[in-house]
VEXPA-599347 format. One record per residue (C-alpha): residue in three letters; x, y, z. Coordinates in steps of 0.05 Angstrom, whole numbers, padded with zeros to 5 digits, always signed. Layout:
! residues N
ALAXYZ ...
***
This chain:
! residues 175
MET+00001-00001+00004 LYS+00055+00049+00017 ASN+00093+00035-00052 LEU+00022+00049-00086 ILE+00016+00119-00050 TYR+00097+00137-00069 LEU+00077+00108-00139 ALA+00020+00157-00149 ALA+00058+00215-00115 GLY+00112+00203-00168 MET+00074+00197-00223 ILE+00033+00261-00202 PHE+00095+00297-00197 LEU+00123+00284-00259 PHE+00061+00300-00295 PHE+00059+00371-00256 ALA+00134+00379-00271 GLN+00122+00362-00349 GLY+00069+00412-00347 CYS+00109+00461-00322 GLN+00168+00453-00367 ASP+00121+00456-00432 LYS+00093+00521-00396 LYS+00164+00550-00391 GLY+00193+00524-00464 LYS+00132+00557-00492 ASN+00136+00625-00460 TYR+00202+00627-00473 ASN+00190+00612-00538 GLN+00139+00665-00541 ILE+00183+00718-00516 ASN+00232+00708-00570 ASP+00176+00710-00621 ASP+00156+00772-00598 GLN+00233+00806-00589 ASP+00246+00780-00660 GLY+00181+00805-00685 ILE+00197+00877-00652 ALA+00261+00873-00678 PHE+00234+00853-00748 ILE+00190+00912-00747 LYS+00240+00958-00724 ASN+00295+00939-00775 GLY+00243+00940-00833 ILE+00223+01008-00817 GLU+00289+01031-00810 GLY+00315+00998-00870 GLY+00258+01017-00915 LEU+00271+01098-00896 MET+00338+01083-00915 GLU+00326+01054-00981 ILE+00271+01105-00996 LYS+00319+01164-00986 ALA+00375+01134-01029 SER+00325+01117-01082 GLY+00293+01194-01080 MET+00364+01215-01092 VAL+00373+01171-01153 ILE+00312+01207-01188 THR+00349+01276-01182 LYS+00419+01250-01196 SER+00422+01189-01242 ASN+00422+01195-01319 ASN+00407+01116-01318 HIS+00342+01105-01334 ARG+00346+01029-01309 VAL+00370+01048-01241 ILE+00321+01102-01240 SER+00264+01049-01255 LEU+00287+01006-01207 ALA+00289+01068-01154 LYS+00221+01091-01168 MET+00198+01018-01158 ILE+00236+01016-01088 ILE+00193+01074-01068 ASP+00137+01052-01086 ASP+00140+00983-01053 HIS+00173+01010-00991 THR+00126+01057-00983 GLN+00076+01007-00982 PHE+00121+00959-00936 GLY+00130+01015-00891 ASP+00050+01027-00878 ASP+00050+00949-00869 LEU+00103+00954-00818 GLU+00079+01011-00784 LYS+00006+00979-00773 LEU+00048+00918-00737 LYS+00082+00979-00689 THR+00020+01002-00678 ASP-00013+00932-00663 LYS+00049+00917-00617 LYS+00052+00986-00580 ILE+00118+01006-00608 THR+00130+01080-00592 GLU+00202+01100-00619 ALA+00205+01142-00668 ASP+00224+01121-00743 SER+00299+01141-00755 ILE+00348+01121-00799 SER+00414+01093-00756 PRO+00480+01132-00758 ALA+00507+01082-00795 HIS+00465+01083-00854 GLN+00464+01161-00853 LEU+00536+01155-00871 GLN+00522+01116-00927 LEU+00474+01166-00946 ASN+00522+01222-00939 ASP+00573+01183-00978 LEU+00526+01164-01038 GLU+00507+01244-01045 LYS+00572+01267-01058 LYS+00579+01217-01124 LYS+00568+01234-01184 GLY+00546+01196-01253 THR+00563+01120-01261 GLU+00604+01128-01196 PHE+00539+01151-01155 ASP+00499+01086-01195 LYS+00548+01032-01174 ALA+00549+01066-01107 TYR+00473+01063-01101 LEU+00467+00988-01130 GLN+00515+00963-01087 MET+00486+00991-01023 ILE+00407+00967-01050 VAL+00448+00903-01055 VAL+00479+00892-00984 ASP+00412+00919-00956 HIS+00364+00877-00987 GLU+00419+00819-00978 GLY+00399+00828-00907 ALA+00327+00851-00920 VAL+00324+00778-00948 LYS+00345+00742-00882 LEU+00304+00784-00840 PHE+00246+00772-00877 THR+00259+00702-00884 SER+00269+00700-00802 ALA+00204+00735-00794 SER+00160+00691-00839 ALA+00170+00636-00786 ASN+00151+00676-00733 THR+00090+00652-00691 ASP+00049+00722-00691 SER+00007+00715-00747 LYS+00009+00789-00770 ILE+00080+00791-00770 LYS+00085+00725-00809 LYS+00041+00746-00866 VAL+00067+00818-00872 ALA+00141+00782-00880 THR+00116+00728-00926 GLN+00078+00775-00974 ASN+00137+00823-00977 LEU+00192+00771-00988 THR+00180+00753-01060 THR+00184+00832-01074 ILE+00244+00839-01031 LYS+00284+00781-01072 MET+00267+00815-01138 HIS+00297+00880-01122 LEU+00355+00843-01110 ASP+00362+00804-01163 SER+00345+00874-01205 ALA+00404+00911-01170 ASN+00446+00857-01179 ALA+00436+00851-01260 ILE+00443+00929-01260 CYS+00502+00930-01224 ILE+00536+00878-01270 SER+00513+00913-01329 LEU+00546+00979-01310 LYS+00614+00999-01342 
***
């Protein structure tokens, strides 16, 4: 009889211990997904602002119609991405102001000093590097457990990859 009581107590203990472990694991994963989601929103907005600003320079400084067409497409698409990310930002109650990082601002300042083909190449290289990072960011966010974050990331990933491919192709064609 005593052994049965110990066995039953042990089973109950294991049952509750397993339940607590599952909750800790789930809560930990949820916290990580929330942090990843917030980082996705902030980095997505910041990267988009930088690309829109750089692409705006292209319209006034470049004479290459392919580079200008890409820049206009990036402005249109990233404005839409920005709207989607701003909605997520509001949903997540993120109150920080949108801004361009000092590192990206330095890139923009350097870009503004360039002219002609040198400007076009620098712009395209900036877009390639930034879009490679964006592909990683959006791919990671497309696995987030938050359905809204996952939807925005998944819907926009194809367009970001297309921007990357276009920028690479134009960059290669420049002499």
